[in-house]
N, C-alpha and C positions, 0 to 999 in steps of 0.2 A: 846180314838178316833183318839187321836194321837199315840198310839201303833200299832192300826188298822190300821191305812194311812203307818205307816212303815214297818208295817209288809207285806203289799197291795205291799207296794214299792219294797221290797225288794223282791216278789216274781215276778213282772214286770221285775227287772232287772236281776234274774236268770231265767227266759223264755228268755229275749232278749239272754243274753249270751250263753242260748244252743240253741236259734234258728239259731246265729250266727256262731257258733263254726267252722261249714263247710264255710260258708261262707266267714271268714276273712282268710281262707286257699282257698279258690275261689275253692271251692269243689260246685257243687251241689250234693248231697244225693241222690236224684232218680235218676238223670244220671248214678252215679254210681254204684250203687246198681244192675240196670237193664244191663249196661255192661258189672260186672263180671259176673251177670247167661247169659249173652251169650257168657263169654270166656269160661266158666268152661263147657257149654252143646256143644259149637261149638267142644273143645279136645276131648270131648267124641266121638263125630259126625265123627269127622275127622280120628281119630284110627281106629274105622271102616271102613269109605271111603278107608282110604288109604292101605287098607289089611295089618292092626295091623302094622303100618310101625313107631314105633316108632321116630325115627329120623325125621319122618316130624313133626309130632305133638312138637317135641321139638323147631323145627325152627320157626314152628308156636307161639308155647307159649313164645318163644324170643321177635319175632315180638308182640306180646299182650305186653308183659312186656316194651320194648325201648316205645310202643305208649301210654302205658299209662303215661310213664314219660312221652315223649313229647307233650301229653294231658296236666297235671299237668303243665309243664311248661309254656306254652302258659296260661291257666288260668288264668298266674299270671299278665299278660301283657294286661293292659286298650284295650279298643276298638279303643279309640280315638288315640291310639300309633299303632295299628294296621294300622290303617285307614294311617300313614303316610307312610308306608313301602310296599302300597301296590300296586302301580303304579312302583315300582323298581322289587316287586316281579313278577307282571305282564310282566315286559321286561324280565326277566331273564327267566320264562317262556316260552315266547314264542321264546327268542333264544335256550333255549333247546331243544324246538319241533324239526326248522330247523336244528340242530346238528342232532336231531335223522333221517332225511329224508335223511341227507346228508350221515351221516358216522354211523350210528345207528346200533346197533346188531341185528342181522336176527337170529327168531326162530320159527318154524313150519310156515312158507312162508310169516311171517309179519315181518318188523323191528319196533319193538316200544321198544327197551329198549338203555339204555346208558350204555358200558360195561366197568369196569375199573378194566383190570385183576389183580385177587389178594385182592381188595379192596371191588368195589361193583357193583351191577347191578341193577338198577332201570328203572323204567318209568314216564318220565317226562309229560305224560299226565293224570296220576294218581291224579297230585299234582294240575293240573288246574280243577279238579270237585272244589278247593277250590278257588284257585285266579280268578275264573272266576267270582262269585258271587261276592267275597269280591270286582272286580275292581269296576265290574257295581254297586255295592252296593255304594263304594267310589264316584264315577262320580256323580252319581244322587243326592247324599245326600248335595252334594256343588249348587246344581240346584233346580230352582221352580219345583213343582211335579202339577199336571200330566207334563211328559217331555215334550220339546216343538220340533217340527218336527226337526229340525237342532241337538239338543240333541241327539233324537230319534237316527237318523242316525248315529251320533259318536259312539254311546253305542252300534247299532248294528255291526259296522264296527268292535269293540272290538271283540265283540262276532264269529263272521266270521273269524275271522283271522288265531286263535288255530282250530276254527272248520272244517277248511280247510287243516289244518295243519295237523292234525290228522289222517281224511278222507284219505292223503295220505299215512298213514302206512303201510295198512289199518288197522282201526278200528273204523266201524262202530258205534260200540255200544257205546262206550266211545267219538265219535267225537255228538253223538248224546243227552250222558249224559250233554255234556260240554253246546250245546246248552241249551237244556232245564234247566239247572243252571242258566245261563244269562237273558234268556226268561221268569225265574221265577221273578228274582228282577224287572224288567220292567212292571212287570204283580202285584208286589205287591207296585210298585211305581205309581200305578193307571193310566198306561196304557189304553188310550181313548177306546172303545169299537168298534172302526170303525177299530183302528189298528188289535184289536185281531181277530175281524169277517175276515177282510184281509186276515192276517196268518192264518185262518183255510183254508179260500179258495184257498189258492195258496199253499196248501198243495199238492192235486191232481195231479195239473199240475210240481211241482218241482218230486214230486214221480216220473210219467213218464219222466222227465228228467233224475234225477240219474240213472234209469232203463238204458237207453241207450248209459250215455254219461260216467258215476260217477261209478257206480258200477261194482264191477270184478265178473268174471263167478260163483265162488264160493258162494258170498253174494247172485244174483241170484239164484240159488240153494237153498240155504236155505230158501228163502220165496217161490219158488214151493214145496218144502220140506212141507213147512209148509200149503200150503191150500192143501197138498194131500202128506203125510208122505207112503202113500201105494204104490204110485208107485214106490218107488225103496225101501224097504224092508230091502234090506242087504248091501243099498248102504250108500246114502244121509238121509233117513230118518230112519236109524238105530238107531240113538241117540233119536230121542224122541218116534219112537216106543217103547223101551227098559226102557225110564225112564216113563211114562204113565204102564208099564207095573208093572214096581218099586211102583208107587205111590197105583195103585189100588189092588195089592198084599197086601198091609199094615194093610187094610181094618182098623178096628174101633181101636185097639189096639196096633197093630204091630205085628211082628214075635218076638223082641226081641233085645236086642243091641249085635251087631257081628253075629246075624243068620241071618242077607239078603242075598239072594240068588243071585240077579242081578249084585253087585257088588263085592261080594266074587267069585262070577265064570264070573268075567268080562265080562259079557253081557252087562253092562253102563259104555262105557266109560267117559271121564274126571268125574267120581265118587266123586273125592275128590277137584274137582272146580266148575264150573258150574252148574254142574246137581249131587250137594250133597245134594240138598234137597227132591231128589228124594230117597237116600238112607235112610236122618231123617225118610218120611212118609214109607217105607217097615217098618224099622225096630221099628218103635213107632208110627205108625200107622195118624189114622184121630189127634186123642188126642194129638200127639207129635207134628206134624202141629199146631194146634189152640193154644197149650200153645206158641209155638214159634211165630205164628203171636200176640197174646197180647204181649209178649213181644215186639216186634215191633209198635202196633198203642201204648203204653206205652210212648215209647221215641219220637215217632213222636205228640204226645200228650203232654208232659211235651215241647217238641222244638217248640210248636203252644203256650203254656203258657209264655214262654220266650219273643217269640217273642213279644208278645202283650202286656209283659210287660216291654219291652227294651224301655228306657227313650232318644237313640239319633237312628237320624235317620239312621245312619248307620247300629247301631244295628238291628234296626226293619227289613230293609233290607236284612241285610246279614241272619240273623236268621232265618227268615221268607225263603228263596231260601234254604237254606243249610235242612232245615227238609226237604222241597217238595222234595229237591232233593234224600233225603235219601231215603221218602216215592217210587220214580219214581223208585231208585234200588230197594226195594224189589219186586214193581208189575213188572218190567221186567223181572227179573231172574224166579220170580215163574210162571208164565206168559209163558214165552217161554218150561220152563223146565214143564210144564201140556200140552203145546200144543195150547194155547190161543194166543200167539204171537209168530213171527219167533225168530229163534235162531240168538241172537247177539254179544253173550260172555262177559254177563255181569255177574259178580261174586255175589253171595248172600251175602250182608253184614256180617262181623263178623264171618260166616259158612263158606264161601269157603277159600281155601288155596291162601294165598296170601299175602306177607308181604307188600309191596309198597301198594296196597289196603289198609289192613288193619291200618296201620301207618296215610296215609291218613284220613279216616274213624275218630279216633282217634282225631287226629287234628281238624277236624270241630266240633268236641262233645267238642274239649276244650275250642273252638271260642264259641260254648255256652254257657259254664261255665266262661268264662271271661264276655260275655255282660250281665248273669244272676246276677252274684254275686258283679260285679264293679258299684253298684247302691248305694243310700243313703238308710240307714237302715229304713226309716220309708216310703218306699214307697214298700221293700218288704213285701211279702204274709207270 
C-alpha cells in the first residue's frame, strides 16, 4: 500500500508540475494559443487586403512581436504592483491627451497622434483603453461596494475627463470605448440598478445634445449614411455599400485567398484597417467569418473565467472590464462594417492594421495573464 501511495503521490506531483509550468512563467496557455492563431490569420488577411504589400505585413508582424514581448513582461508583475502605479499612469495619460489637443500631429483631418520625428508616432488615446478601467478598478477596490453616490461622482469625473479630451480630437469611436470601459467597471462593481436605468434613460437627451452641439458634420453624415446609405451611393454611402457587397459576394466558402475583387480592384476603401473583415468575408466566406468569431468567443470566455477566478477585487473588476471592452471592440467593428451600426472608426481587434492598437490589446491580455497566474496553486483550475 505504501508503494501505491508513493506512486499516486508522484503522479500528483507530476501533474502539478505540468499544470503549473506555464503558470510559473506567468503565461496562460489558452490565451497564448488563441492569440497566436489570430496573429497568423491576421497576417494572411492583411497581405491580401493591402494589395500584397509585404512591407505593411512586416510592420504588423513587428508590432505583434513587440506586443507579445510587452504582454509577457506585463504578465510578470503582480496585480497589486500594477495597482500602485495606476494613478500615475492615469495622470500621464490625461497629460498626453492634453498635449495631443494642444500640439498633436494632424492626419486625415484629425489630431490624434503625438509625433516625435525619426523616433516614434503613437496615439495616446489607445493607451487609455487600458488605463481607464484600471483606474476605476483601483479606485473602487479601496472602497465599499456598491459605490456610494460621492464615490460614484468621483469615478464618473475620472471617466468623463479623458472622454471629453478624446472627443475633442475628434475621435468619437475611441471616446465611446473609453466611456464604456469605465462604465463596465462601475457595473461589475455593483452599480445600483436605478443608476443604470437612469443612465440608459439619459442616452436619448445626451445624443440629441451631442448632435446639435458636439458632433462634427462628417460624424453627422455617418449617422445619416447608416440610416440610408443609398442616399449618397457615390459619396458617404460608398464605403458601407461596397463593404456589404464584399461580404455578400463571399457566399459560404468564399472566393479564395487573394481572389477578392472588392479590395484588389480598390472598390473597398480602408480595406486593411476598419473594413478588413469585409475582405475576410469575401475571400473566406461565411465559414471564415464564423471561425474568426469562434476564436473571439473563446478569448472572451477565457477572460470571463479569469474574472470569476480572480482573488482580489481589483483583479476581478479589471479583468471583467477588459474582457467586456474587448467584446465591444468586436461587436462595434463587425456591426458597422455590416451596416448594423454607424461607422465610427473602430478597428477589428488583432486583424486590422495598426501598431498602437495592437500593442495596447496585447498589453490588456498581459494583464489578464497576470491576474490569472499570480494566484495560489490550490485555487487554480
